[in-house]
N, C-alpha and C positions, 0 to 999 in steps of 0.2 A: 461429361461433367460440364456443368454452368458455372462459370467462376465470375462473379460478376464485380470484380475489383474497379471495372470502368464505372460503377455507380457510386463509388466512394469519391469524395470531393477533398482536396487538402485546404481546408478551411480553417486548421488552427495554427495560429503565430506564436511567437516567442511569449507573448504574455499570456496567451488562453492557456498554453501548456504550463507556465510557471505557476499558474492559480491551481492547475489541477493539481501538478505536483505538491506545492504547500499544502493543499487541502488534505490530501492524501499522506501526508508526513503527519500534520498537527492531528493530535487525538487529543480528547480528555484525558490522557495519561498524563499530561503534564501538570494537571490539577492535583492528581495522585500520586505519581510517581516521584515528583520532585520531593516531595515529605520523605520517602523511602531514600533517597540517594543523599539525602541530608542525614539522613541517621548514619549512612556508611561513610560519608565524608566531610561533614560539617559546612562551615562557611565557604569553601572552595567549590560547592555545587556549580557554581555557573560557570568555572574552568571546566569541571567535568563533563558539562553541556556541548562545551566546546570542542572538547579534545573527542566526544562521542560522536561528534558531526563528523569529524576528521575521519573517525573510524569507519564510520558508517559509509561515507565515499569510497574509502581503500576498499572496504569489501565489496561494494558495488562496483568496482571500475572493470570488471570483465563485463558486466552489462551495459556500463557505458560504453565500452570498445564497440561491442557487438550493436549499438544502439546508432553508433556512428557510421558503423560500416554497412550493415544489412536491414537500415529501417524498415520496418514492415507492418501489416498491420496484424494482430495476434499474435505480437512477437516469441512469447514463451513457447507457444505451440509451434510456430513455423520454425524457428531456431531447432529446437528438439527435433521434429520432424525431418527436416531436410538436413540437418550435419549430424544427428545422432541415430535416425533410423525411425520407420513408422512405428514399430512399438514403444520406442521412448516417447514420441510425441504423442500418441495415444494415452500412455500412462500419465504424463504431467497435463493433458486435458482434464483428465478425471480426477486427478488430485486437486485441480482448482475448482471444479464441481463440487468435490466434498468439503473444500475449504468456504463454499460460498453460503452455508448455513450461518455464518457470521452476519450477514444481513441482518436476521433478526436480533442479534446482540446489539448491534448498532442503533436498532430501532428503541429497544427497550431500556439502552442506556440514556438514549434522548429524553425519553420519557422521565428518566429518575431526576433529570434536572428541571423539566419544564412543571412536573407535576407539583411539587412544593410549592412553585412560584405562581402557578396557574391551574388549581386544583377542577379546572373545568372538566377535565378528562383524565383518566387515571394514568398509571404509569406506560402500560401498553396501549391504552387509547391514543396518548400522543405517539408512542413507536408506531402506530398504523398511518397516523396523520404524516408523518416524514417520509416513511416511505411509500405510501401510495402519491405522495406530493412528487419527491424527485423521480418516481417512476414515470410519472405523467411527462413532466418535464423533458425525461430524455426521450420521450416516445415524439418529441417535436422536433428530434436530431441533435447534432452532435453542437451544432453553434449554439442553439439555447441551453442546451445542457451546460457548457462551457461558459455560458452569460451568466445563469445560477450560482455556478460554482465560483466566478469571479467576484459577484456580489456577497455571496457568502463568506468568502475568503477575506475581503475589506473589512467586515463586519468583525470578523474573528480578530484580524490584525489591531483594529482599532480598540478591541477589549482589551489585549493582552497589552497593548500601550498604555491606555488607561490604568492597569493595575501598576505597570511599573513607573508612570508619570506619577502618580499622587504618592507614591512611597518614595521619588527620587529627593525633595528634600529634607526627608525624616531619615536619610541614611545615616549611620552612625559606624565610622571607619573603626571604632573601638571593637565592635562585633566581631569584627576580621581576623581579631587575634586570639589565638592562633588559627590560622589558615587550614591547617591541615592537621587538626587535634588526634585523628583517627591513622595517622600515616599514610603512606603511600599506598599500601595494601586496601586499605578504605576507599582511598581516592580511585583507585584500578578497579575495585568493585562497583563503584558508582558510575564509571565510565561505561563499564560492560552493560549494566542496567539500563543506563540511557540513552545506547545505542538502538534500542528498540522504541524508543520516543522519538529518535531524530532519522530514522530511515522511513524508506518508502518511496521516494522520489524517483526511483528506477523502474518502477511499476508503469511510468508514461511511455515505456518503451512500445507498449502495445499500441499506442496511437500512431506509429510511424507511418503508416501508410496513409494516414490523413493530415498530417503535418507539413507544413512548408519548409523548404529546405532542411528536410528531416537529420540530414548527415551532421548538421552543423546545430541546429537547434535542439535537438533530445541531449546531448552531452553539456551542452551549456545550460540547460535548463535543470538538468538533475544537480549540477554541481551549484548554480545559483539558487534553485530552491531548499538546499539542504543548508547551504551558510545562512541563507536569511532568515529560515527558522531557529537556527542555532543561536543568531543574535538575539531575537526575540524572545527566545526559550531563557538566556543566559540573562537578559534585562528583567525578567521575571523573578528568577531564582535570587537574583543579585537584591531584587527586594524583599524577598520572602525571609533571607537571611540577616537582611542590613537595618532590618525596624526593629524585629523583635529577637529577642536570645536563641541563635541556632536550636538550642535544647529544646524550645518550645515547641519547634517545628518537626522534631523526628516523627516519622510515619504518620503525618498531619498532611490533610490538602491545604493548598494555599490558600483557601478561604479563612484559615484561621488567622495568618498573618495579614491578610484582607482587612479584618475586622479592627485593625490597630492603625489604619490608615486610609481606608475607602468608604465615602460616605455611603448613605444606603442605596440609593440610585446607582451609584456605581458599583457596588457589590452585587445588585441586581442586574445588572447590563453585564458585568464579569461572568457570572453563572449562566448566563442565557445567550450571550452573543460571545462568549469565550468556549466554556465547557460544552454548552448544548451546541451550538453551531459547528462547534469543531468536531462533533460528531456525525454532523449532517455532512460537512466537506468531505469527511472519509466517505461515508456512505454514498455521495453522489460520485465521486471518483470510482468507486467498485461499480457503480451502474454503469460511467463510463467506459472503463477500463475492460472487465471481464468479458462481455460479448464478444469482442473481438475474437478473441480465441475459439471460441464455438463458431463464429461465423465462418471462419476460415476452414474450420475442421468439417463442416458442412459443405462447404464448397469442393473439399477434396472427396467426400462420400462416406469419411469416418463418421459421419452423422446423417439422417436424413437428411437430402437438401431442403426440405421445406424450413428447416431449423434456422436456416440462414438468410430466411428471407426479409427483404428490407421494406419499410413501407413508403411512402410518397416523400417523406422527409430524410431519407437514408438511413433511418433507425431499425437495427435489427429487433424488429417487435415481438418476435418469437420467444426469443431468448430473453429480452427484457420481461415478459409478460412470466417467464418460468423463474427470473430471479424477484419478480415482485411476489411469486406466490411463496417461495422460500422464505421470504424474509416477513411474510405476515402471515403464513399457519400458525408457527409457534406463537406468536401475539396474539393473534385470533382466540386460540385453543387454549392460550394463559398457561403454555409447557414450560416448564423450568429447562432451559436452554444454557445453562452456565457449562455444564460439563461437557455436552456437545461443542460448545462456543471454543472450550480449550481445544477441543480435538481439531476442529476447524483452523485453529491457529498453528496447531502443529501443521498440520495438513498444507497451511499456506506457505508454510517454510519450505516443505520437500521439494518442491519443484525446481529451487534453486540449484540443488546439488546436480542435477541433468543439465539445467542451463549453463553452469560454469563450465562443464564438461563440452557442451557441444561448441561454446566460444573459443575453445582452443581448438577447433577444428576451421575454424575460418579463415587462417592463413594459407593452409594446404589446399581448401577448395574454391576460394574466391582469393587470389593472389593480387589480382589487379586492384579489386575493390579494397583489399586491407591496406595496399599501398597508398592509396588516397584516403584512408581514414584519417579524422582529425587525432586520435591516439591510436598508436600502432606498437607496441612494444614489441622486442625482438623475441625469439623462442625463450630466452631464459626468463625475461620479464614476465612474458604472459603465464608460464608454467608457474611461476613464482606466484603470482597474482592468484592463480588457478587453486596453489594449494593452500594457501591464506584464506581465500574464500570459503571454501570448502570446512577448513577447521573451523571458521567463526560459525558458518551455518550449523555444524555439526553441533559446535557447544551452545548455540541459541536451541537447537531441538533437546538436548539434555536440560538445559535450566526449564525450558515449558514442561517437558515431559517427567518432572522430578513427582513422585506420589500420584502417579495417574492412577485414577477410579478403575476397576475392571469394566465399567462401561464404556468409558472412553478408549482403553483399548480394544474392546470388541467393535467398537466404531470405526475405529483406525483401520483394524484389522480387515473387517468388512468391506473397507473404502478401498485398500490395498490389491484385496483381490479382483475388485470389480474394475479399479484402475488399470491393472495390466491383463485383466481377462477379457475386455471388451474388444481390444482390438483383434485376436486371432478368429474370434466369433464375427465380426465385421467384416473381415478380410473373406471368409468362408463365404458369408451372404453375397458379396459383391462379386467373387468368383464365380457364382452360379449365374452371375448375370452378365459375365464376361468381362470383368473390370478387373484389372490389376492393380488393386488399393495400395499396396506398397509402392508402386511406381508412381501413382498418382501423388502420393505424399511426401516423394523425395522430387518431385518437379521441383526447379527453382526459380519457374519464370514469375512466381509472385513477388521476387524480388525486384524485378524488372531491370532496367538498366543503369539504375542510379540516379541519384538527384541531379 
């Protein structure tokens, strides 16, 4: 089997990876979820964001550990197949494929913010523009895609800073008394809700094979990105409850408070550069990260080899094209993807269950690499992290899965059958060609000898 790792260059530095991670974390959810969290905890929402970020880091610690010990391209698939078995790796890969339908959701959500301000195109029309634009940028290679991400994140952070900055002179300390009107139960509920808004930085582990000094850069980026975003989120939340009575912000978007202190141009900039671009950065991060899993699977033979082909810029053009089609078809056809998007969100959470298990195998399988890792808890600590992270992932699935419609249940069920039925079929096909697919998928050579 051809495995063209040598065609991949380590082009990402700390700054590049930091912007990719921050763009992955920051989504339009901060605009909508802040009001929901205010309804739960009141003025303490800014503290809830900080604690939620720390909780997100605690949950992702097993992935941080793996990213610093075995940095590799397509980390989720590689870790699961090399440490958990070929069948597990195949299942995780197909769950990621099932989750990729969310690309269309990002496109349509982007249009929801652009269309009212620039009605030149419809909601789906703007979605088509952003999907095509970011698809093309990624075709020119990782450096160009990372550059686009850096620019968008800077615009995004400036929009959040403008929101908080205009509010700062008008903050009223009296509005923070009492700080916890709904008690500690309400505060804890807000923290659990906002955990989803502060997570996502750990997904940069999939770029480990293209990152300089990945064993140190990846853990530092995950921690730095999460805390930086929490700082910006906290300042924005402080503004939302410090200028208007918090009761007026219950279940309301940030724009409700913004009308009290933002001039017209700043409100427009916040909507486009904040909420709109936030969706763009998350979409671009998906284009950057997701293809790496399928690229390695194609090198292994789990997928046809042509799926992993790289163009002259080092971009996996076949996989990117497939992702572009997945993102465009529902928009072009005008389909209602809300139910499918919910299913894809759950599917995106499921791989974590298998990844956490794979991480517990690292000390036994790669003791020398683990001993040199930046983070290397002992057996009790590692298994404690595993239990905690699994429990939090299960809680996330339960919260996301409440009141699932029959259509979503069918979508997930079909996806699960495909996810874990593909490997036996592909193994049989490869065996007829004289290839032991299971042995190839367990080959640790992709990890190299370390950075």
